[in-house]
C-alpha positions as CSV (number, residue, x, y, z in Angstrom):
1,M,0.0,0.3,0.0
2,R,1.3,3.6,-1.3
3,V,0.2,6.3,1.3
4,T,0.8,10.2,1.0
5,I,0.0,12.4,3.9
6,A,-0.4,15.8,3.5
7,I,-1.9,17.2,6.8
8,D,-1.6,21.0,7.8
9,S,-0.4,22.3,11.0
10,F,-2.4,21.5,14.6
11,K,-2.0,25.2,15.1
12,G,-0.9,25.5,19.0
13,S,-0.5,21.5,19.0
14,L,1.3,20.2,15.7
15,S,3.7,21.2,13.1
16,S,2.7,19.9,9.6
17,I,5.4,17.5,9.6
18,E,4.6,16.2,13.2
19,A,1.3,15.8,12.0
20,G,2.1,13.7,9.5
21,Q,4.6,11.6,11.4
22,S,1.8,11.3,13.8
23,A,-0.8,9.7,11.1
24,S,2.1,7.7,9.9
25,E,3.1,5.8,12.8
26,G,-1.0,4.7,13.4
27,I,-1.1,3.5,9.5
28,L,2.5,1.7,10.1
29,R,0.7,-0.2,13.0
30,V,-1.9,-1.9,10.9
31,F,0.3,-2.1,7.2
32,P,4.0,-2.0,8.5
33,D,4.7,-2.8,4.9
34,A,3.2,0.2,3.6
35,S,5.6,3.1,1.5
36,V,4.3,6.2,3.5
37,Q,5.5,9.6,2.2
38,V,5.0,12.7,4.7
39,C,4.7,15.2,2.8
40,P,4.4,19.1,4.7
41,I,2.2,21.3,3.7
42,A,0.1,24.9,4.4
43,D,-2.0,27.9,2.8
44,G,0.6,30.5,3.0
45,G,-0.5,31.3,7.0
46,E,1.3,30.2,10.0
47,G,3.7,27.4,9.7
48,T,4.4,28.0,5.9
49,V,7.9,28.7,6.5
50,L,8.5,25.8,8.6
51,A,6.2,23.3,6.0
52,L,7.9,24.5,3.4
53,T,11.5,25.0,4.5
54,S,11.6,21.1,5.6
55,G,9.2,19.8,2.9
56,M,12.0,21.0,0.3
57,G,15.6,20.2,2.1
58,G,15.8,24.2,2.8
59,E,17.6,25.6,5.9
60,L,16.2,28.1,8.7
61,H,17.6,31.4,9.3
62,D,16.6,33.5,12.2
63,I,17.2,37.4,12.5
64,T,16.4,40.0,14.9
65,V,14.3,42.6,13.3
66,T,12.2,45.8,13.9
67,G,9.1,44.1,15.6
68,P,5.5,45.5,14.7
69,L,5.9,47.8,18.0
70,S,9.4,48.9,16.8
71,E,10.8,46.7,19.5
72,P,13.3,43.8,18.5
73,V,11.8,40.8,17.6
74,L,13.2,37.3,16.7
75,C,12.0,36.1,13.2
76,H,12.9,32.9,11.4
77,Y,12.6,32.4,7.5
78,G,13.7,29.6,5.2
79,I,16.3,29.6,2.4
80,F,16.3,26.3,-0.2
81,H,18.1,26.3,-3.9
82,N,15.9,26.0,-6.8
83,S,16.5,21.8,-7.9
84,D,16.1,22.8,-11.6
85,E,19.6,23.3,-12.5
86,T,19.0,24.3,-16.0
87,S,17.2,26.9,-14.8
88,Q,18.0,30.6,-15.6
89,A,16.3,31.9,-12.3
90,P,18.2,32.8,-9.4
91,S,19.5,30.1,-7.6
92,K,17.7,30.8,-4.2
93,T,14.5,31.2,-2.9
94,A,13.3,32.8,0.7
95,I,10.3,31.5,2.3
96,I,8.7,34.2,4.9
97,E,5.8,34.8,6.9
98,M,5.2,38.5,7.3
99,S,3.3,37.3,10.6
100,G,7.1,36.3,11.9
101,A,7.8,40.2,11.9
102,A,5.0,42.3,11.7
103,G,2.0,40.0,13.3
104,I,-0.9,40.5,15.6
105,T,0.2,37.6,18.1
106,L,3.5,39.7,18.7
107,V,1.4,42.7,20.4
108,P,-0.7,42.1,23.2
109,E,-4.3,42.7,23.4
110,N,-3.9,46.0,25.4
111,R,-1.3,47.4,23.3
112,R,-2.8,46.8,19.9
113,N,-3.1,50.3,17.8
114,P,-2.6,50.2,14.1
115,L,-1.7,53.6,14.1
116,Y,1.4,53.2,15.2
117,T,2.2,49.2,14.3
118,T,4.8,49.2,11.7
119,T,5.8,46.3,8.7
120,Y,9.3,47.7,9.1
121,G,10.7,44.4,10.3
122,V,9.3,42.6,6.9
123,G,11.2,44.4,5.1
124,E,14.3,43.6,7.1
125,V,13.9,40.2,6.6
126,I,13.3,40.8,2.9
127,A,16.9,42.8,3.2
128,D,18.9,40.2,5.3
129,A,17.6,37.2,2.5
130,I,18.9,39.6,-0.3
131,Q,22.6,39.6,1.4
132,N,22.4,35.8,1.6
133,G,21.9,35.3,-2.2
134,C,17.9,35.4,-2.2
135,R,16.4,36.6,-5.4
136,N,13.2,34.7,-5.5
137,F,10.5,35.0,-2.5
138,I,7.5,33.7,-1.4
139,I,6.0,35.5,1.5
140,G,3.0,34.8,3.2
141,I,1.0,37.9,4.4
142,G,-2.2,36.6,6.9
143,G,-2.2,37.5,10.2
144,S,-0.8,41.3,10.2
145,A,-0.9,43.7,13.2
146,T,-0.3,46.8,11.0
147,N,-2.9,48.9,8.4
148,D,0.2,51.1,7.2
149,G,0.1,49.9,3.8
150,G,3.3,48.4,3.7
151,V,5.4,51.5,4.1
152,G,7.4,50.2,6.9
153,M,8.5,47.5,4.6
154,L,9.4,49.7,1.6
155,Q,11.4,51.9,4.1
156,A,13.5,49.3,5.3
157,L,14.4,48.2,1.5
158,G,15.0,52.1,0.4
159,F,12.2,53.5,-0.4
160,Q,12.4,57.1,1.0
161,F,8.8,58.1,2.0
162,L,8.6,62.3,3.0
163,D,6.3,65.0,4.6
164,K,5.6,68.4,2.9
165,N,9.4,69.3,4.7
166,N,11.0,66.8,3.0
167,Q,11.2,64.6,6.1
168,P,11.2,61.0,6.4
169,I,7.2,59.9,8.0
170,P,6.9,58.3,11.0
171,R,6.3,54.6,11.1
172,G,2.6,53.2,11.7
173,A,-0.6,54.2,9.9
174,I,-0.1,57.7,11.6
175,G,2.9,58.7,9.2
176,L,0.5,58.2,6.0
177,K,-1.3,61.4,7.5
178,D,1.5,63.4,6.3
179,L,2.9,61.7,3.4
180,A,3.4,64.2,0.2
181,S,5.7,62.3,-1.6
182,I,8.0,59.5,-2.5
183,H,11.2,59.0,-3.7
184,C,13.3,55.7,-5.0
185,E,17.2,56.9,-5.4
186,Q,18.3,54.7,-2.3
187,V,16.7,51.4,-2.8
188,L,18.3,48.3,-2.8
189,P,19.7,47.8,-6.1
190,E,18.8,44.1,-6.1
191,L,15.3,44.6,-5.5
192,K,15.2,45.2,-9.8
193,D,16.7,41.4,-10.0
194,C,14.2,39.7,-7.4
195,H,10.4,38.1,-7.8
196,F,8.1,37.8,-5.4
197,R,5.0,35.3,-5.1
198,I,3.0,36.7,-2.4
199,A,0.4,34.0,-0.6
200,C,-2.6,36.0,-0.3
201,D,-5.9,34.4,0.3
202,V,-8.2,37.7,1.2
203,T,-9.4,40.0,-2.2
204,N,-10.5,43.0,0.0
205,P,-9.4,46.4,-1.7
206,L,-6.8,49.0,-0.2
207,C,-9.7,51.4,0.5
208,G,-13.7,51.6,1.0
209,T,-16.4,49.8,3.3
210,N,-14.6,46.8,2.6
211,G,-11.2,47.8,2.8
212,C,-8.3,46.7,4.8
213,S,-9.1,49.9,7.8
214,A,-12.8,48.6,7.5
215,I,-12.8,44.8,7.7
216,F,-9.4,44.0,9.6
217,G,-8.9,47.6,11.4
218,P,-11.1,46.6,14.6
219,Q,-9.3,43.3,15.1
220,K,-6.4,45.3,15.2
221,G,-7.6,47.8,17.7
222,A,-8.9,50.5,15.7
223,S,-11.6,52.6,16.5
224,P,-14.4,54.2,14.4
225,D,-12.7,57.5,14.0
226,M,-9.6,55.8,13.3
227,I,-10.4,53.7,10.5
228,S,-12.0,56.7,8.7
229,E,-9.0,59.1,9.1
230,M,-6.6,55.5,8.0
231,D,-8.9,55.2,4.9
232,H,-8.8,58.9,3.9
233,W,-4.7,58.5,4.2
234,L,-4.1,55.4,2.3
235,K,-6.2,57.0,-0.5
236,N,-3.9,59.6,-0.6
237,Y,-1.0,57.1,-0.2
238,A,-2.3,54.9,-3.7
239,R,-2.7,58.6,-5.4
240,I,1.1,59.3,-4.6
241,A,2.4,56.4,-5.0
242,C,1.0,55.5,-8.7
243,P,2.6,57.7,-11.0
244,V,5.9,57.7,-9.0
245,M,5.9,53.6,-9.9
246,N,3.9,54.0,-13.3
247,S,1.9,51.1,-12.2
248,S,-0.7,50.0,-14.6
249,T,-2.4,48.4,-11.7
250,C,-2.9,52.4,-10.4
251,N,-6.0,53.1,-12.9
252,N,-7.5,51.0,-10.4
253,S,-5.8,50.7,-6.4
254,D,-8.5,49.0,-5.0
255,F,-7.9,45.7,-6.8
256,P,-8.4,42.5,-5.0
257,G,-6.0,41.8,-2.7
258,A,-5.0,45.5,-2.5
259,G,-5.9,45.5,1.5
260,A,-4.1,42.1,2.4
261,A,-2.5,42.9,6.0
262,G,-3.1,46.2,6.4
263,G,-2.4,47.5,2.5
264,L,0.6,45.5,2.4
265,G,-0.8,43.3,-0.8
266,F,-0.9,47.3,-2.3
267,A,2.8,47.8,-1.5
268,F,4.0,44.5,-3.1
269,H,1.8,44.2,-6.1
270,V,2.7,48.0,-7.2
271,F,6.0,48.7,-5.7
272,L,7.6,45.3,-6.1
273,N,5.8,44.1,-8.8
274,A,4.5,40.8,-6.8
275,A,1.8,38.5,-7.9
276,L,-1.0,37.6,-5.4
277,E,-2.0,34.3,-5.3
278,P,-3.9,31.6,-3.4
279,G,-1.7,30.5,-0.7
280,I,-2.3,27.0,-1.1
281,D,-1.8,26.9,-4.8
282,I,1.8,28.8,-4.3
283,V,2.7,25.9,-1.3
284,L,1.2,22.5,-3.8
285,E,3.3,23.8,-6.8
286,E,6.3,24.7,-5.2
287,T,6.5,21.0,-2.9
288,H,5.7,19.2,-6.1
289,L,2.7,16.9,-4.1
290,E,1.5,15.7,-7.0
291,D,4.9,14.1,-8.2
292,F,3.5,12.1,-4.7
293,I,-0.1,12.0,-5.1
294,K,0.1,10.7,-8.7
295,N,2.1,7.2,-7.7
296,S,-0.9,6.6,-4.3
297,D,-3.4,4.5,-3.3
298,I,-4.6,6.2,-0.6
299,V,-4.1,10.1,0.5
300,I,-4.6,11.2,4.0
301,T,-4.8,15.3,4.6
302,G,-6.4,17.6,7.5
303,E,-5.8,20.5,9.6
304,G,-6.3,21.5,12.9
305,R,-10.3,22.4,12.6
306,L,-12.2,21.4,9.8
307,D,-15.0,23.6,9.0
308,D,-17.0,25.3,5.9
309,Q,-14.0,27.7,5.6
310,T,-11.6,24.8,4.8
311,A,-13.7,24.3,1.6
312,M,-12.9,28.1,0.1
313,G,-9.2,27.4,-0.5
314,K,-7.7,25.7,2.3
315,A,-4.9,23.5,2.2
316,P,-7.2,19.8,2.8
317,V,-9.1,21.1,0.4
318,G,-6.2,21.7,-2.6
319,V,-4.7,18.3,-1.5
320,A,-8.0,16.7,-2.3
321,R,-8.0,18.2,-5.8
322,I,-4.8,16.9,-6.5
323,A,-5.7,13.6,-5.7
324,K,-9.1,13.6,-7.5
325,R,-7.5,14.0,-10.8
326,Y,-6.0,10.6,-10.1
327,D,-9.7,9.4,-8.6
328,L,-8.0,8.5,-5.6
329,P,-9.8,8.0,-2.1
330,V,-9.2,10.6,0.6
331,I,-9.0,11.0,3.9
332,A,-8.8,14.3,6.7
333,L,-8.6,14.1,10.1
334,S,-8.9,17.2,12.4
335,G,-8.2,18.1,15.6
336,C,-12.4,19.1,16.1
337,V,-15.1,19.1,13.0
338,T,-17.9,22.0,13.0
339,D,-21.6,21.2,11.6
340,G,-20.2,23.0,8.4
341,A,-17.6,20.7,7.4
342,H,-20.1,18.5,5.6
343,V,-19.4,20.8,2.7
344,C,-15.7,19.4,2.5
345,N,-16.8,16.0,1.0
346,A,-18.2,18.1,-1.7
347,S,-15.0,19.3,-2.3
348,G,-13.0,16.2,-2.7
349,I,-12.8,14.8,0.9
350,D,-14.6,11.6,0.9
351,A,-14.4,10.9,4.8
352,F,-12.9,13.2,7.6
353,F,-12.8,12.4,11.4
354,P,-12.3,14.3,14.9
355,I,-9.1,12.7,16.5
356,L,-10.3,13.6,20.1
357,K,-11.8,10.6,21.9
358,N,-13.1,11.6,25.1
359,V,-14.5,14.9,27.0
360,V,-11.2,16.9,28.2
361,T,-10.2,20.8,28.4
362,R,-9.2,22.7,25.5
363,E,-5.7,23.2,27.2
364,E,-5.0,19.1,27.4
365,A,-7.0,18.1,23.8
366,M,-3.7,20.8,22.6
367,S,-1.4,19.4,24.2
368,T,1.2,17.9,22.0
369,E,1.8,14.7,23.6
370,T,-1.9,14.6,23.5
371,A,-3.0,15.6,19.7
372,R,-0.2,13.4,18.8
373,K,-1.3,10.1,20.5
374,N,-5.3,10.7,19.3
375,L,-4.2,11.7,15.7
376,A,-1.9,8.2,15.5
377,D,-4.7,6.1,17.2
378,T,-7.2,7.0,15.1
379,A,-5.3,6.8,11.7
380,E,-4.8,3.3,12.9
381,Q,-8.1,2.5,13.3
382,I,-9.2,4.0,10.5
383,F,-7.0,1.7,8.6
384,R,-7.8,-1.1,10.7
385,L,-11.1,-0.8,8.9
386,I,-9.6,-0.4,6.0
387,H,-7.7,-3.5,6.4
388,T,-10.7,-5.5,7.1
389,C,-12.6,-4.2,4.3
390,F,-9.5,-5.7,2.2
391,L,-9.7,-9.0,3.6
392,Y,-13.9,-9.1,3.1
393,E,-12.8,-7.9,-1.1
394,Q,-10.4,-11.2,-1.2
395,N,-12.6,-13.2,0.4
396,L,-10.8,-13.3,3.2
397,K,-12.6,-13.0,7.3
398,P,-10.7,-11.5,10.0
399,G,-9.3,-14.6,11.9
400,F,-9.9,-17.1,9.0
401,S,-7.4,-18.8,6.7
402,N,-7.8,-19.1,3.4
């Protein structure tokens, strides 16, 4: 039996590779001779750096950067060498999560205020990767604490954002209030050779009722008055930026995804000519998961919480989509399952199973040891059933010889 396991992380409990290894343990209890391939995956959010770096044989780098509160934070990112030696593209690719440098989890709830949080550290990570020889970038931009339009990141890369007195504007969305001009003379020269793929799963525009300030501002600590002000400042920012960058995109600065991560999507696309793509599509392509799946007999996927949102482009459904190209059965394992998870069946997941075996506290259920054991035990029972069905199909009943 050939099994491919591609499970997203159980956030707070297991990494993608730990979850896959746990499922593999349960399968091998039943089919000790099975060929089981564990493929770490993610959908562009938390865990993408670890999943892609480990899945592609890369290496992790740690760097201290400016965090969202302008205080030092330790951020890790991945680097791997391109496997295609005939490619004319640069040889190194960096994998970055913006949340590692400017994420909302880095800001205590009582200090959340998007007027002052900055993406400066994201630019510092990119600059460090450039110094390490990277010219290709895969960057996940979910989970931000910011609403600065990506200006902080761009400042770290050498772009100058000046007020009417030709002085640098302050970091954070508050700086946009005074923005009068943008200059590119001091931009890192290597940027012209860099290529960016941005894992972006939201389609919000930069401004307006569905823009980043209105939709995501409240969870970052914005009041109604702040939302109105930031929206106005971002409109002015786009008005100034578009002629400077001579971007055709700026005929409509509210393109889908411009509002991702507090306007970071706008900055990447307009200033760095980046492509905004669904995160799972990037990960599945870069990890070449299809090469493993197409030679399998069964595919195992899953994530920490399986619900109706899973069917809207998250990792398990992306895995299932590939498996169904080869008419393969797909089973999903998850920490918990909601009533809305039934929509996953129509999206290629043939059956799904929660791994929780009894009533415990949330803390107990999410402990790494408990989650690992529950996942392995659930996988074992599923494959015991598969084994039994196989025996009956071969006209052999359990406990009897042929």
